[in-house]
N, C-alpha and C positions, 0 to 999 in steps of 0.2 A: 542834748542832742540837736544838732542844727541841720538844716537842708533836708526836710522829709520828703519821702516819696508817697504819692497816694495814687493807686493804680485802678481802684474799683470805687467809683463814685458816680451816681446817676445824676444827670442834670436836674431831673425833676426833684431830686432830694438835696440838691446842694445850693439852693437859691433861698435867702432869708425871707421869713414870712412877710416882712414889711415891704420888701421889693415885690413879692408875688401879689400882695394886697393892692398896691399901686398899679402893677401891670393889669390886674383883672378890671379895675375901674377905669383904667385908660382905654381899655378895649370894649367896655361896655358888657362885660360878662355878668350876666344874671347869677349871683351867689346865693346859696341857701342860708346864709347868715348876714347880719348886718352890723355886727360889732367886730372889731379887728380881733380881739382876744378869743371870740368864738372861732373866727377864720383861723387863727393860729392852731388852735386844737384841730381843726379840719384837715390841715395839710401837713401835720407832724404827728409823730408817735407820742402824743401827750401823756398818755396813760403809761406810768412806769411799769405797769404789769405787761405792756406790749400789746400785740394783737393775737388773736386765736390761731391765725393761718395766714398764709401768703395770699389767699384771695382778699382778705381783709387789707392787706397792705397794697394790692392792686387798687383797691377802691380809693385809697388816699392818693395814689399816682394818677387815678382819673383826674383829679382837680388840678394837680400841678401840670400835667400833661395839657389839659385844656387851656389854661392860663398861658402856657408857653406856645399856643398854636398860632403864632404868627411870626413873621420874619423879625419884626420889631422886637417882640418878646423874647425870641430865642437869642438874638443878639445881645440884649440887655443881660439875660440870663448867664450866658457863657462868659461874658466880660465880668460880671458880678462875682461868679464862682471862682474864676482864677484869681482875681485880686483878693477877695476875701480869703482864700486859701493860703495865699502868700502873707497877708497882713496879720491873719490871726494865729497861723500855725507855722509860718515860714516854710511853706511846702515849695520845693524848687522843682520838683518832677511831678506833673499832674496829667492825668487822662480822664477826661469826662465822656461818659457815653449816654447816648440817647437814641431813641426810635423817631427818625423824621417823618415816618408815616403815621405816627400817633400824634403828630403836631401839624398836619395839614388839613385837619377837619374833614376826613374822609374823602379827600381829593379836592376839596373846595380851594385850597392854597396850593400853589406850585410847589412840588419837593425840592426843585433845585434853589428856589428862593428862600425856604427853610434852611437847606444846608449851607448856602452862601451866607446867610445872616449869621450862622454859628460861626462860619470862618471869619467873618468880619468882626465878631466878638473876640475871636481868639486873636486876631491880627492887632486890634486896638490894646488888648490886655498885654500882648507881647511887647508893645512899645512902651506901655507903662511900667511893666515889671519884667525887665530884660534878664533878671536873675532866674526867672522861671522858664523851663521847657515844657510846654503844654501841648497836648494832642487830643483829637476827637476820636472816639470810637462809635461807629454806626451799628445800631441793633437791629436785628431781625427779630421776629416774634414766633412763638411756638403755636400761636392761633392763627397765623397768616398762612396763605396758600405758598407754594413753592415759587409761583411767579412773582408773587409780592416780595418774597424775600430775595429773589434773585435780582429785582430791581435796586434794592437796598444795597446789595453787593456791588453792582454796576455803578451806583451813584459813589459808593466809597472809592471805587477804583478810580473814577473819574476825577475825584478831588483829592487823590492821594497826594498830589504835589503841593497841595493848599493846606495841609494840616490834618487830613483824615488818616489816621495811622493803623486802624485796625477795625475788626468787626467782631459782633457778639451775637448771642441769641438768649432771649429770655421770655418771660411771660408764662401765663398759667398753661397747664397740660389741658389739652382739649378734652372736655368730658372727664377730666380727671384720671384719664388712662395713661399708662406709660407712653412716653414720647419716643418716637423712632427717630433717633439722631442721624441714622444712615441717610435719611431723605435729604439732608443738607450737606452731604459730602461733597458734592459738586460745588455748591456754593462756597464751601471752605476751600477747595482746591483752587478755584478761579481766584478767590482773595489772595491765597498764599502765593500763587504764581504771579500775581500783580505786585508783590511785595508787601502786602499788609499784614499785620500781626493777627493772630486768631486767639481769642478767648471765649469760653463757652460757660454759661450759667448751668451748672448741674451739682448734684450731690449735696445740695443744701437741706432737703427734706424728703420724705417719701419712703423711709425705711429700706425695705429690701428693693423695692421699685427704684428708689433713687440710687442705690448702689449698682443695680444692673445697668442703668442708664449711664452712670459714671464709667463703669467698665467699657460699656460701647464706645462713649466718647473718646476714651483713652485709645482703644484698639482701631476704631474707624476713622476718627478725625484728627487724632494726634495734635491737638492744639498746643500753642506755646504756653498757655495759661488757662487755668480753670477758675471760674468765679465761684467762691465758697468751697465746695468739694469737702465739707467737713465730715460727711458719712464715711469717707475712705478710711477714717481712723479706726474703724471697726473691721477692717478687712486686709489681712496682712499681704495677700497676693496682690491686691489692688495698689496698695502702698508700694509694693516692689516695683509694679508696672509704672507708677507715676515717677518713682525714682529713676527707674531705667530710661524712661522717655524724657527725663529732665523737664517736666511739667512744673510750673510753678502755681501754687493755690494761692487765690486772693482771698484771704480770711478776714471777716467783719465780725469781731466778737460781740460788740453791742448789739448790732443787727440780728446776729444769730440768737442771741438771748431774747431779744423784743419779739422776734417771729417764732420763738420756741423751737427753732432748729437746734439749739443747744438748751437742755433743761435748766441749767443753774452754772454758777461760776465753777463749781467743781468739774463739770462736764467740759467747760472751756479750759481749764487747767489740764484735765486728762487728755483732751485732743491734741493740745500743743504739745505736751510732753511726748505723746505717741509719735507724732509727726517728727519731732527731734530725734527721737531714739531709732526711728526707721528711716532717716535720712531723707524725708520728704521736704522738697523745698517750698517756702511759703513767704509771702509778704502780708503786710498788715494794712487793713483799710477800714473805711467808715461805711461804705455802701450809699451814704448820703448824709452828710453831717448836720445839715439843718433838720431834715425830716426825723433823724434818729436822735436829735437833740444830744450829739456827742461831737467831739472833734478828734483828730488823729492823736494828738498828744494824750487825749483822755484814754484812748485805746491802749497806748503804751503804758501809761500810768495803772490801768486796770490790770494788764497782764502782768507787770511787776509786782502789783500789790498781792495777786492771788497765787504767785509763785508759778505761773504759767511759762514765763521766760525770765531770764536774768539780764543784767545790763548789757553784757556782751552778745547775748542771743537777740536782744532787741536792736542792738547796732547792726548785727549781722542782717537781720529781717529787713531793716531800713536800706541797708546798702544793696540787698537784693532786689529791692523794689526799684532803685535807681537802674540796676543792671537789666531787670526784666521788663522795663519800659519799652513800648513800641516806638516812642518819639525817637527820631534818628539821630540827632546831635546830643551831646552831653554837655550839661553845665555843671561845673564843680563848685560854683559859688556857693558857699556855706556848708558844703558837704564834709 
C-alpha cells in the first residue's frame, strides 16, 4: 500500500529523540538527565507495558512541549515531522496538531511567532516534499479558560490561508470531572463558519463518563472527526449517531494499547470489527510515531495480524483518511 494518510499525530510525539535532544541543548534547557538514552526514555513510551493513564502521558508531553517552546524549535519540528513521515512511511496526506499556547512559555513568547514558525516549517517541507499535502491543526485545551481557547480559534482563523486547516481540543479533565463540551460550542461554530475542519478528542477513556462526553460531542458539536472515540464500540445508539452524522473516528491502535484505553489486542480486534459491522467510519493513525515507538505501516501490520481488518478494509480506511483530511487540495501521487 502506497500513499498513506495520517490524520491524528501530535507535534510533540512526531519528532525523533535525537532532534529533540539537539533542540533542548541549543536552547539551553535544563534537562533532568545527562545521557541521550536516558533522554530517549524520558520523551517516549519506552516501556512496552505503556503508561498507567493519560496523566502519565501528559507528563511526557510536558518535556516535548517545553523543548518545542520557541519559534526556531517549532519550525524545525514541523519540518522534521513532515519530511520524516514521507521518507519513512511514504505518507502523502499528513495533518499535524499542536497547542501553540503550550509552546509560548506562559506568554513569554509571542503566540503569532510560534504559529508563523510552524507555518514556515510547513512551507519549507512542502517545497522539499511536493508529493505531500500537509496541514496544521491548532489545539484548544480542556484546562484552559474559555477566553484562552477562543484566542486559539481566532489565531487558527487568522492563518487559515497559510496552512492552518482545523481545530481540536484535548488535555486532562479539570479535577478529573466530566468535561462540559457544550462550553466550546461557540468556539466550534466560529471555526466552522470560517471554513476550518473540526476534530475533537473524546471517547478515549473514562468509561461511562467518556461515553457521555462522546454523546454530547456528537449532539452538541457535530464535528467532522473525533480523535479516538473507541468507547463508542460499546454503545449501539452512539454508533448509530456517529454513522448518521457521518463523523470519522481517528483510531490509534498502539497508542490505545499503551495508554490502556484498550486492554489488549483482542479488545482492539473487537473494537474494529464492531465499527465495521455497524458502519462507523474510521481512519488509522499513530497519535505520535516517535513518542509511541510505532509508525503507520506498523499499525496496518498490527491490525492485519490480529484479524481486526483485512487487506481490503485497510485500503478503505487509508483512502478514507485521504478523503476526510482537512487539507484543501488533493495530491494523488502514490495513492
